[in-house]
Every structure is written in structure tokens, then in C-alpha cells.
PDB file of N, CA, C and O in Angstrom, chain B, residues numbered from 101:
ATOM      1  N   UNK B 101      67.309  93.452  78.702  1.00  0.00           N
ATOM      2  CA  UNK B 101      68.320  92.984  78.108  1.00  0.00           C
ATOM      3  C   UNK B 101      67.933  91.968  77.349  1.00  0.00           C
ATOM      4  O   UNK B 101      66.907  91.343  77.619  1.00  0.00           O
ATOM      5  N   UNK B 102      68.687  91.679  76.326  1.00  0.00           N
ATOM      6  CA  UNK B 102      68.456  90.832  75.056  1.00  0.00           C
ATOM      7  C   UNK B 102      69.452  90.236  73.975  1.00  0.00           C
ATOM      8  O   UNK B 102      70.490  90.431  74.606  1.00  0.00           O
ATOM      9  N   UNK B 103      69.842  89.685  72.867  1.00  0.00           N
ATOM     10  CA  UNK B 103      70.060  88.962  72.145  1.00  0.00           C
ATOM     11  C   UNK B 103      70.370  90.643  71.424  1.00  0.00           C
ATOM     12  O   UNK B 103      69.548  91.544  71.258  1.00  0.00           O
ATOM     13  N   UNK B 104      72.303  90.624  71.003  1.00  0.00           N
ATOM     14  CA  UNK B 104      72.412  91.882  70.115  1.00  0.00           C
ATOM     15  C   UNK B 104      72.978  90.656  68.766  1.00  0.00           C
ATOM     16  O   UNK B 104      73.303  89.469  68.781  1.00  0.00           O
ATOM     17  N   UNK B 105      72.888  91.495  67.926  1.00  0.00           N
ATOM     18  CA  UNK B 105      73.183  90.755  66.172  1.00  0.00           C
ATOM     19  C   UNK B 105      73.983  92.057  65.812  1.00  0.00           C
ATOM     20  O   UNK B 105      73.463  93.073  65.350  1.00  0.00           O
ATOM     21  N   UNK B 106      75.275  91.895  66.078  1.00  0.00           N
ATOM     22  CA  UNK B 106      75.713  93.451  65.413  1.00  0.00           C
ATOM     23  C   UNK B 106      76.926  92.879  64.112  1.00  0.00           C
ATOM     24  O   UNK B 106      77.244  93.728  63.279  1.00  0.00           O
ATOM     25  N   UNK B 107      77.368  91.877  64.027  1.00  0.00           N
ATOM     26  CA  UNK B 107      78.174  91.575  63.033  1.00  0.00           C
ATOM     27  C   UNK B 107      77.727  91.018  61.388  1.00  0.00           C
ATOM     28  O   UNK B 107      77.619  89.844  61.033  1.00  0.00           O
ATOM     29  N   UNK B 108      77.538  92.129  60.638  1.00  0.00           N
ATOM     30  CA  UNK B 108      77.283  91.842  59.317  1.00  0.00           C
ATOM     31  C   UNK B 108      77.956  92.423  58.120  1.00  0.00           C
ATOM     32  O   UNK B 108      77.355  92.889  57.152  1.00  0.00           O
ATOM     33  N   UNK B 109      79.534  92.344  58.291  1.00  0.00           N
ATOM     34  CA  UNK B 109      80.442  92.326  57.239  1.00  0.00           C
ATOM     35  C   UNK B 109      81.012  91.627  56.642  1.00  0.00           C
ATOM     36  O   UNK B 109      82.062  91.664  57.283  1.00  0.00           O
ATOM     37  N   UNK B 110      81.202  90.921  55.820  1.00  0.00           N
ATOM     38  CA  UNK B 110      81.312  91.809  54.764  1.00  0.00           C
ATOM     39  C   UNK B 110      80.040  91.696  53.632  1.00  0.00           C
ATOM     40  O   UNK B 110      79.964  92.157  52.493  1.00  0.00           O
ATOM     41  N   UNK B 111      79.211  91.000  54.320  1.00  0.00           N
ATOM     42  CA  UNK B 111      78.292  90.529  53.127  1.00  0.00           C
ATOM     43  C   UNK B 111      77.567  91.825  52.881  1.00  0.00           C
ATOM     44  O   UNK B 111      77.358  92.148  51.712  1.00  0.00           O
ATOM     45  N   UNK B 112      77.015  92.878  54.220  1.00  0.00           N
ATOM     46  CA  UNK B 112      75.904  93.597  53.762  1.00  0.00           C
ATOM     47  C   UNK B 112      76.968  94.640  52.418  1.00  0.00           C
ATOM     48  O   UNK B 112      76.530  94.825  51.282  1.00  0.00           O
ATOM     49  N   UNK B 113      77.915  95.016  52.743  1.00  0.00           N
ATOM     50  CA  UNK B 113      78.665  95.782  51.434  1.00  0.00           C
ATOM     51  C   UNK B 113      78.768  95.046  50.229  1.00  0.00           C
ATOM     52  O   UNK B 113      78.783  95.702  49.188  1.00  0.00           O
ATOM     53  N   UNK B 114      78.847  93.722  50.159  1.00  0.00           N
ATOM     54  CA  UNK B 114      79.131  92.979  49.089  1.00  0.00           C
ATOM     55  C   UNK B 114      78.399  92.057  48.550  1.00  0.00           C
ATOM     56  O   UNK B 114      78.745  90.886  48.393  1.00  0.00           O
ATOM     57  N   UNK B 115      76.747  92.822  48.062  1.00  0.00           N
ATOM     58  CA  UNK B 115      75.644  92.198  47.826  1.00  0.00           C
ATOM     59  C   UNK B 115      75.417  90.971  48.595  1.00  0.00           C
ATOM     60  O   UNK B 115      74.985  90.274  47.677  1.00  0.00           O
ATOM     61  N   UNK B 116      75.401  90.294  49.513  1.00  0.00           N
ATOM     62  CA  UNK B 116      74.920  89.330  50.410  1.00  0.00           C
ATOM     63  C   UNK B 116      73.547  89.628  50.920  1.00  0.00           C
ATOM     64  O   UNK B 116      73.156  90.794  50.865  1.00  0.00           O
ATOM     65  N   UNK B 117      72.676  88.579  51.474  1.00  0.00           N
ATOM     66  CA  UNK B 117      71.439  88.878  50.925  1.00  0.00           C
ATOM     67  C   UNK B 117      71.112  89.866  52.476  1.00  0.00           C
ATOM     68  O   UNK B 117      69.995  89.936  52.988  1.00  0.00           O
ATOM     69  N   UNK B 118      72.240  90.494  52.970  1.00  0.00           N
ATOM     70  CA  UNK B 118      71.370  91.487  54.025  1.00  0.00           C
ATOM     71  C   UNK B 118      71.816  92.524  53.406  1.00  0.00           C
ATOM     72  O   UNK B 118      71.774  93.523  54.125  1.00  0.00           O
ATOM     73  N   UNK B 119      72.265  92.724  52.273  1.00  0.00           N
ATOM     74  CA  UNK B 119      72.231  93.912  51.362  1.00  0.00           C
ATOM     75  C   UNK B 119      70.678  94.586  51.348  1.00  0.00           C
ATOM     76  O   UNK B 119      70.219  95.693  51.629  1.00  0.00           O
ATOM     77  N   UNK B 120      69.994  93.003  50.751  1.00  0.00           N
ATOM     78  CA  UNK B 120      68.533  93.357  50.470  1.00  0.00           C
ATOM     79  C   UNK B 120      67.738  93.990  51.751  1.00  0.00           C
ATOM     80  O   UNK B 120      66.927  94.886  51.514  1.00  0.00           O
ATOM     81  N   UNK B 121      67.899  93.641  52.846  1.00  0.00           N
ATOM     82  CA  UNK B 121      67.020  94.287  54.042  1.00  0.00           C
ATOM     83  C   UNK B 121      66.863  95.634  54.090  1.00  0.00           C
ATOM     84  O   UNK B 121      67.803  96.370  54.390  1.00  0.00           O
ATOM     85  N   UNK B 122      65.341  96.202  53.725  1.00  0.00           N
ATOM     86  CA  UNK B 122      65.437  97.276  53.996  1.00  0.00           C
ATOM     87  C   UNK B 122      64.474  97.820  55.161  1.00  0.00           C
ATOM     88  O   UNK B 122      64.407  96.958  56.036  1.00  0.00           O
ATOM     89  N   UNK B 123      63.758  98.872  55.454  1.00  0.00           N
ATOM     90  CA  UNK B 123      63.472  99.179  56.889  1.00  0.00           C
ATOM     91  C   UNK B 123      62.218  98.886  56.961  1.00  0.00           C
ATOM     92  O   UNK B 123      61.720  99.484  56.007  1.00  0.00           O
ATOM     93  N   UNK B 124      61.312  98.271  57.568  1.00  0.00           N
ATOM     94  CA  UNK B 124      60.148  97.842  57.720  1.00  0.00           C
ATOM     95  C   UNK B 124      60.153  95.971  57.713  1.00  0.00           C
ATOM     96  O   UNK B 124      59.309  95.185  58.144  1.00  0.00           O
ATOM     97  N   UNK B 125      61.352  95.752  57.098  1.00  0.00           N
ATOM     98  CA  UNK B 125      61.000  94.303  56.842  1.00  0.00           C
ATOM     99  C   UNK B 125      61.250  93.597  58.208  1.00  0.00           C
ATOM    100  O   UNK B 125      62.119  93.876  59.035  1.00  0.00           O
ATOM    101  N   UNK B 126      60.285  92.606  58.267  1.00  0.00           N
ATOM    102  CA  UNK B 126      60.579  91.358  59.792  1.00  0.00           C
ATOM    103  C   UNK B 126      61.757  90.718  59.317  1.00  0.00           C
ATOM    104  O   UNK B 126      61.987  90.460  58.135  1.00  0.00           O
ATOM    105  N   UNK B 127      62.661  90.417  60.509  1.00  0.00           N
ATOM    106  CA  UNK B 127      63.728  89.012  60.928  1.00  0.00           C
ATOM    107  C   UNK B 127      63.320  88.258  61.714  1.00  0.00           C
ATOM    108  O   UNK B 127      62.358  88.599  62.402  1.00  0.00           O
ATOM    109  N   UNK B 128      63.716  87.404  61.824  1.00  0.00           N
ATOM    110  CA  UNK B 128      63.452  86.070  62.162  1.00  0.00           C
ATOM    111  C   UNK B 128      64.835  85.609  62.805  1.00  0.00           C
ATOM    112  O   UNK B 128      65.709  85.047  62.146  1.00  0.00           O
ATOM    113  N   UNK B 129      64.920  85.847  63.888  1.00  0.00           N
ATOM    114  CA  UNK B 129      66.510  85.491  64.790  1.00  0.00           C
ATOM    115  C   UNK B 129      65.598  84.025  65.202  1.00  0.00           C
ATOM    116  O   UNK B 129      64.375  83.974  65.332  1.00  0.00           O
ATOM    117  N   UNK B 130      66.704  82.725  65.381  1.00  0.00           N
ATOM    118  CA  UNK B 130      66.490  81.858  65.534  1.00  0.00           C
ATOM    119  C   UNK B 130      68.071  81.820  66.757  1.00  0.00           C
ATOM    120  O   UNK B 130      69.240  81.812  66.371  1.00  0.00           O
ATOM    121  N   UNK B 131      67.665  81.804  68.031  1.00  0.00           N
ATOM    122  CA  UNK B 131      69.268  81.282  68.591  1.00  0.00           C
ATOM    123  C   UNK B 131      69.958  80.261  69.478  1.00  0.00           C
ATOM    124  O   UNK B 131      71.021  80.153  70.090  1.00  0.00           O
ATOM    125  N   UNK B 132      68.519  79.354  69.193  1.00  0.00           N
ATOM    126  CA  UNK B 132      68.859  77.651  69.137  1.00  0.00           C
ATOM    127  C   UNK B 132      70.174  77.456  68.177  1.00  0.00           C
ATOM    128  O   UNK B 132      71.359  77.123  68.194  1.00  0.00           O
ATOM    129  N   UNK B 133      68.908  77.989  67.168  1.00  0.00           N
ATOM    130  CA  UNK B 133      69.811  77.402  65.507  1.00  0.00           C
ATOM    131  C   UNK B 133      70.389  78.391  65.001  1.00  0.00           C
ATOM    132  O   UNK B 133      70.004  78.601  63.851  1.00  0.00           O
ATOM    133  N   UNK B 134      71.530  79.435  65.551  1.00  0.00           N
ATOM    134  CA  UNK B 134      72.227  80.513  65.324  1.00  0.00           C
ATOM    135  C   UNK B 134      71.575  81.103  64.014  1.00  0.00           C
ATOM    136  O   UNK B 134      72.370  81.128  63.075  1.00  0.00           O
ATOM    137  N   UNK B 135      70.601  81.473  63.795  1.00  0.00           N
ATOM    138  CA  UNK B 135      70.066  82.000  62.316  1.00  0.00           C
ATOM    139  C   UNK B 135      69.802  83.061  62.173  1.00  0.00           C
ATOM    140  O   UNK B 135      69.890  83.665  63.243  1.00  0.00           O
ATOM    141  N   UNK B 136      69.348  83.983  60.955  1.00  0.00           N
ATOM    142  CA  UNK B 136      69.067  85.414  61.372  1.00  0.00           C
ATOM    143  C   UNK B 136      68.173  85.296  60.098  1.00  0.00           C
ATOM    144  O   UNK B 136      68.933  85.042  59.163  1.00  0.00           O
ATOM    145  N   UNK B 137      66.985  85.366  59.698  1.00  0.00           N
ATOM    146  CA  UNK B 137      66.910  85.423  58.735  1.00  0.00           C
ATOM    147  C   UNK B 137      65.760  86.780  58.032  1.00  0.00           C
ATOM    148  O   UNK B 137      65.155  87.386  58.916  1.00  0.00           O
ATOM    149  N   UNK B 138      65.481  87.210  56.666  1.00  0.00           N
ATOM    150  CA  UNK B 138      64.615  87.804  56.505  1.00  0.00           C
ATOM    151  C   UNK B 138      62.859  87.400  55.955  1.00  0.00           C
ATOM    152  O   UNK B 138      62.586  86.801  54.915  1.00  0.00           O
ATOM    153  N   UNK B 139      62.142  87.771  56.685  1.00  0.00           N
ATOM    154  CA  UNK B 139      60.670  87.136  56.539  1.00  0.00           C
ATOM    155  C   UNK B 139      60.123  87.673  54.905  1.00  0.00           C
ATOM    156  O   UNK B 139      58.966  88.093  54.902  1.00  0.00           O
ATOM    157  N   UNK B 140      60.737  87.689  53.763  1.00  0.00           N
ATOM    158  CA  UNK B 140      60.199  87.830  52.491  1.00  0.00           C
ATOM    159  C   UNK B 140      60.025  86.625  51.668  1.00  0.00           C
ATOM    160  O   UNK B 140      60.498  85.533  51.984  1.00  0.00           O
ATOM    161  N   UNK B 141      59.253  86.871  50.478  1.00  0.00           N
ATOM    162  CA  UNK B 141      59.121  85.695  49.902  1.00  0.00           C
ATOM    163  C   UNK B 141      60.416  86.246  48.617  1.00  0.00           C
ATOM    164  O   UNK B 141      60.727  87.419  48.414  1.00  0.00           O
ATOM    165  N   UNK B 142      61.089  84.820  47.777  1.00  0.00           N
ATOM    166  CA  UNK B 142      61.432  84.721  46.783  1.00  0.00           C
ATOM    167  C   UNK B 142      61.074  85.603  45.654  1.00  0.00           C
ATOM    168  O   UNK B 142      61.951  85.823  44.818  1.00  0.00           O
ATOM    169  N   UNK B 143      59.836  86.173  45.502  1.00  0.00           N
ATOM    170  CA  UNK B 143      60.153  87.316  44.506  1.00  0.00           C
ATOM    171  C   UNK B 143      60.356  88.512  44.889  1.00  0.00           C
ATOM    172  O   UNK B 143      60.777  89.404  44.152  1.00  0.00           O
ATOM    173  N   UNK B 144      60.106  88.623  45.944  1.00  0.00           N
ATOM    174  CA  UNK B 144      60.155  89.855  46.225  1.00  0.00           C
ATOM    175  C   UNK B 144      62.149  90.394  46.776  1.00  0.00           C
ATOM    176  O   UNK B 144      62.657  91.504  46.937  1.00  0.00           O
ATOM    177  N   UNK B 145      62.601  89.283  46.875  1.00  0.00           N
ATOM    178  CA  UNK B 145      64.443  89.039  46.819  1.00  0.00           C
ATOM    179  C   UNK B 145      64.890  89.115  45.623  1.00  0.00           C
ATOM    180  O   UNK B 145      65.899  89.807  45.483  1.00  0.00           O
ATOM    181  N   UNK B 146      64.454  88.616  44.704  1.00  0.00           N
ATOM    182  CA  UNK B 146      64.418  88.293  43.596  1.00  0.00           C
ATOM    183  C   UNK B 146      64.580  89.922  42.904  1.00  0.00           C
ATOM    184  O   UNK B 146      65.708  90.148  42.467  1.00  0.00           O
ATOM    185  N   UNK B 147      63.784  90.815  42.797  1.00  0.00           N
ATOM    186  CA  UNK B 147      63.116  92.211  42.443  1.00  0.00           C
ATOM    187  C   UNK B 147      64.070  93.111  43.052  1.00  0.00           C
ATOM    188  O   UNK B 147      64.479  94.125  42.486  1.00  0.00           O
ATOM    189  N   UNK B 148      64.565  92.588  44.671  1.00  0.00           N
ATOM    190  CA  UNK B 148      65.743  94.336  45.011  1.00  0.00           C
ATOM    191  C   UNK B 148      66.516  93.510  44.516  1.00  0.00           C
ATOM    192  O   UNK B 148      66.769  94.200  43.528  1.00  0.00           O
ATOM    193  N   UNK B 149      67.436  92.124  44.276  1.00  0.00           N
ATOM    194  CA  UNK B 149      68.436  92.251  43.952  1.00  0.00           C
ATOM    195  C   UNK B 149      69.020  92.515  42.500  1.00  0.00           C
ATOM    196  O   UNK B 149      70.109  92.701  41.957  1.00  0.00           O
ATOM    197  N   UNK B 150      67.809  92.434  42.215  1.00  0.00           N
ATOM    198  CA  UNK B 150      67.719  92.961  40.193  1.00  0.00           C
ATOM    199  C   UNK B 150      68.065  94.683  40.479  1.00  0.00           C
ATOM    200  O   UNK B 150      68.946  95.246  39.828  1.00  0.00           O
ATOM    201  N   UNK B 151      67.513  95.174  41.191  1.00  0.00           N
ATOM    202  CA  UNK B 151      67.766  97.032  41.471  1.00  0.00           C
ATOM    203  C   UNK B 151      68.821  97.196  41.961  1.00  0.00           C
ATOM    204  O   UNK B 151      69.583  98.107  41.635  1.00  0.00           O
ATOM    205  N   UNK B 152      69.154  95.974  43.205  1.00  0.00           N
ATOM    206  CA  UNK B 152      70.456  96.762  43.875  1.00  0.00           C
ATOM    207  C   UNK B 152      71.314  97.165  43.167  1.00  0.00           C
ATOM    208  O   UNK B 152      71.790  96.564  42.204  1.00  0.00           O
ATOM    209  N   UNK B 153      71.645  98.360  43.612  1.00  0.00           N
ATOM    210  CA  UNK B 153      73.062  99.411  43.285  1.00  0.00           C
ATOM    211  C   UNK B 153      74.173  99.310  44.665  1.00  0.00           C
ATOM    212  O   UNK B 153      73.649  99.291  45.779  1.00  0.00           O
ATOM    213  N   UNK B 154      75.674  99.249  44.568  1.00  0.00           N
ATOM    214  CA  UNK B 154      76.243  99.650  45.727  1.00  0.00           C
ATOM    215  C   UNK B 154      75.537 101.142  46.112  1.00  0.00           C
ATOM    216  O   UNK B 154      74.579 101.689  45.566  1.00  0.00           O
ATOM    217  N   UNK B 155      76.153 101.483  46.964  1.00  0.00           N
ATOM    218  CA  UNK B 155      76.037 102.924  47.749  1.00  0.00           C
ATOM    219  C   UNK B 155      77.553 103.720  47.429  1.00  0.00           C
ATOM    220  O   UNK B 155      78.695 103.595  47.871  1.00  0.00           O
ATOM    221  N   UNK B 156      77.135 104.277  46.785  1.00  0.00           N
ATOM    222  CA  UNK B 156      78.623 105.629  46.636  1.00  0.00           C
ATOM    223  C   UNK B 156      79.297 106.211  47.629  1.00  0.00           C
ATOM    224  O   UNK B 156      78.681 106.972  48.376  1.00  0.00           O
ATOM    225  N   UNK B 157      80.413 106.015  47.790  1.00  0.00           N
ATOM    226  CA  UNK B 157      81.096 106.450  48.880  1.00  0.00           C
ATOM    227  C   UNK B 157      82.456 106.962  48.123  1.00  0.00           C
ATOM    228  O   UNK B 157      83.230 106.403  47.345  1.00  0.00           O
ATOM    229  N   UNK B 158      82.405 108.225  48.675  1.00  0.00           N
ATOM    230  CA  UNK B 158      84.127 108.953  48.078  1.00  0.00           C
ATOM    231  C   UNK B 158      84.670 109.550  49.742  1.00  0.00           C
ATOM    232  O   UNK B 158      84.355 110.459  50.510  1.00  0.00           O
ATOM    233  N   UNK B 159      85.459 108.643  49.710  1.00  0.00           N
ATOM    234  CA  UNK B 159      85.940 109.038  51.112  1.00  0.00           C
ATOM    235  C   UNK B 159      87.544 110.064  50.592  1.00  0.00           C
ATOM    236  O   UNK B 159      88.334 110.007  49.650  1.00  0.00           O
ATOM    237  N   UNK B 160      87.440 110.631  51.397  1.00  0.00           N
ATOM    238  CA  UNK B 160      88.837 111.991  51.137  1.00  0.00           C
ATOM    239  C   UNK B 160      88.992 111.917  52.635  1.00  0.00           C
ATOM    240  O   UNK B 160      88.335 111.394  53.535  1.00  0.00           O
ATOM    241  N   UNK B 161      90.486 112.877  52.555  1.00  0.00           N
ATOM    242  CA  UNK B 161      92.045 112.765  54.099  1.00  0.00           C
ATOM    243  C   UNK B 161      91.790 111.404  54.803  1.00  0.00           C
ATOM    244  O   UNK B 161      91.647 110.347  54.188  1.00  0.00           O
ATOM    245  N   UNK B 162      91.752 111.520  55.987  1.00  0.00           N
ATOM    246  CA  UNK B 162      92.495 110.700  56.796  1.00  0.00           C
ATOM    247  C   UNK B 162      91.366 109.274  56.575  1.00  0.00           C
ATOM    248  O   UNK B 162      91.785 108.202  56.139  1.00  0.00           O
ATOM    249  N   UNK B 163      90.486 109.413  56.807  1.00  0.00           N
ATOM    250  CA  UNK B 163      89.346 107.895  56.621  1.00  0.00           C
ATOM    251  C   UNK B 163      89.464 107.278  55.315  1.00  0.00           C
ATOM    252  O   UNK B 163      89.247 106.072  55.202  1.00  0.00           O
ATOM    253  N   UNK B 164      89.882 108.199  54.029  1.00  0.00           N
ATOM    254  CA  UNK B 164      90.166 107.468  52.608  1.00  0.00           C
ATOM    255  C   UNK B 164      91.407 106.679  53.248  1.00  0.00           C
ATOM    256  O   UNK B 164      91.197 105.498  53.529  1.00  0.00           O
ATOM    257  N   UNK B 165      92.733 107.232  53.520  1.00  0.00           N
ATOM    258  CA  UNK B 165      93.552 106.230  54.059  1.00  0.00           C
ATOM    259  C   UNK B 165      94.012 105.222  54.557  1.00  0.00           C
ATOM    260  O   UNK B 165      94.874 104.406  54.232  1.00  0.00           O
ATOM    261  N   UNK B 166      93.128 105.402  55.655  1.00  0.00           N
ATOM    262  CA  UNK B 166      92.592 104.555  56.641  1.00  0.00           C
ATOM    263  C   UNK B 166      91.955 103.506  56.118  1.00  0.00           C
ATOM    264  O   UNK B 166      92.337 102.382  56.444  1.00  0.00           O
ATOM    265  N   UNK B 167      90.763 103.679  55.122  1.00  0.00           N
ATOM    266  CA  UNK B 167      89.902 102.789  54.002  1.00  0.00           C
ATOM    267  C   UNK B 167      90.820 101.759  53.743  1.00  0.00           C
ATOM    268  O   UNK B 167      90.667 100.569  54.017  1.00  0.00           O
ATOM    269  N   UNK B 168      91.817 102.306  53.181  1.00  0.00           N
ATOM    270  CA  UNK B 168      92.558 101.684  52.013  1.00  0.00           C
ATOM    271  C   UNK B 168      94.037 100.776  53.058  1.00  0.00           C
ATOM    272  O   UNK B 168      94.524  99.695  52.728  1.00  0.00           O
ATOM    273  N   UNK B 169      94.344 101.373  53.950  1.00  0.00           N
ATOM    274  CA  UNK B 169      95.113 100.521  54.493  1.00  0.00           C
ATOM    275  C   UNK B 169      94.520  99.511  55.811  1.00  0.00           C
ATOM    276  O   UNK B 169      95.335  98.799  56.397  1.00  0.00           O
ATOM    277  N   UNK B 170      93.099  99.504  56.214  1.00  0.00           N
ATOM    278  CA  UNK B 170      92.786  98.385  57.251  1.00  0.00           C
ATOM    279  C   UNK B 170      92.195  97.028  56.443  1.00  0.00           C
ATOM    280  O   UNK B 170      91.861  96.879  55.268  1.00  0.00           O
ATOM    281  N   UNK B 171      92.214  96.116  57.575  1.00  0.00           N
ATOM    282  CA  UNK B 171      91.666  94.917  57.026  1.00  0.00           C
ATOM    283  C   UNK B 171      89.985  95.102  57.405  1.00  0.00           C
ATOM    284  O   UNK B 171      89.302  95.953  57.976  1.00  0.00           O
ATOM    285  N   UNK B 172      89.805  94.078  56.884  1.00  0.00           N
ATOM    286  CA  UNK B 172      88.060  93.993  57.509  1.00  0.00           C
ATOM    287  C   UNK B 172      87.682  92.988  59.141  1.00  0.00           C
ATOM    288  O   UNK B 172      88.111  91.969  59.681  1.00  0.00           O
ATOM    289  N   UNK B 173      86.668  94.008  59.401  1.00  0.00           N
ATOM    290  CA  UNK B 173      86.340  93.542  60.568  1.00  0.00           C
ATOM    291  C   UNK B 173      86.553  92.084  60.827  1.00  0.00           C
ATOM    292  O   UNK B 173      87.210  91.907  61.853  1.00  0.00           O
ATOM    293  N   UNK B 174      86.295  91.282  60.379  1.00  0.00           N
ATOM    294  CA  UNK B 174      86.448  89.607  60.318  1.00  0.00           C
ATOM    295  C   UNK B 174      87.889  89.597  60.680  1.00  0.00           C
ATOM    296  O   UNK B 174      88.318  89.181  61.757  1.00  0.00           O
ATOM    297  N   UNK B 175      88.530  90.027  59.819  1.00  0.00           N
ATOM    298  CA  UNK B 175      89.757  89.596  60.189  1.00  0.00           C
ATOM    299  C   UNK B 175      90.892  90.512  61.171  1.00  0.00           C
ATOM    300  O   UNK B 175      92.114  90.449  61.033  1.00  0.00           O
ATOM    301  N   UNK B 176      90.140  91.395  62.217  1.00  0.00           N
ATOM    302  CA  UNK B 176      90.438  92.008  63.454  1.00  0.00           C
ATOM    303  C   UNK B 176      90.775  93.646  63.223  1.00  0.00           C
ATOM    304  O   UNK B 176      91.391  94.374  64.002  1.00  0.00           O
ATOM    305  N   UNK B 177      90.103  94.060  61.733  1.00  0.00           N
ATOM    306  CA  UNK B 177      90.512  95.652  61.623  1.00  0.00           C
ATOM    307  C   UNK B 177      91.996  96.223  61.653  1.00  0.00           C
ATOM    308  O   UNK B 177      92.040  97.446  61.787  1.00  0.00           O
ATOM    309  N   UNK B 178      93.155  95.607  61.559  1.00  0.00           N
ATOM    310  CA  UNK B 178      94.228  95.866  61.567  1.00  0.00           C
ATOM    311  C   UNK B 178      94.654  96.413  60.823  1.00  0.00           C
ATOM    312  O   UNK B 178      94.238  96.009  59.737  1.00  0.00           O
ATOM    313  N   UNK B 179      95.696  97.633  60.681  1.00  0.00           N
ATOM    314  CA  UNK B 179      96.109  98.455  59.517  1.00  0.00           C
ATOM    315  C   UNK B 179      97.288  97.046  59.091  1.00  0.00           C
ATOM    316  O   UNK B 179      97.800  96.139  59.747  1.00  0.00           O
ATOM    317  N   UNK B 180      97.332  97.403  57.916  1.00  0.00           N
ATOM    318  CA  UNK B 180      98.022  96.225  57.139  1.00  0.00           C
ATOM    319  C   UNK B 180      98.985  97.102  56.275  1.00  0.00           C
ATOM    320  O   UNK B 180      99.756  96.569  55.476  1.00  0.00           O
TER     321      UNK B 180
END
């Protein structure tokens, strides 16, 4: 058993720092200070930010309807 870090919305989708994390990056978790940091230098982060493109998503059917009607996880995922 151990800590679980699971709430990364909306930062991951809205070009927050979490969007720049890639497979293999070292993540520093400091539970007493309640921080989560990627162990990368500023130059690498800047390069990734300049090359970042949002993922293309074309949803159809019920999933597209749901996406248009529901609020974000940080607001409770309720249908508006």
C-alpha cells in the first residue's frame, strides 16, 4: 500500500505542466509538503512546451453527447 495520485484534471488537458510529462520521467512526490514535481531542467520543459500539441479527439455518439453535457471532475462530473 502507498500513496495514490490520481486527480490531474484539467491541467493535463489544458496545457498545464502535467501535459509535458512523458513516459520515463522521474516524478518527485513530497507528501508532507503536498507537492508533485517532474525532475526535468527548465530547457527540457521549454522545448517540450514549444513542441506540445493537444491530442486530437473526435468523439461520436453517446460519448460525444456526454462530453458536451458533463462538467469537469473538479466540479463533480455532473450533467448540466
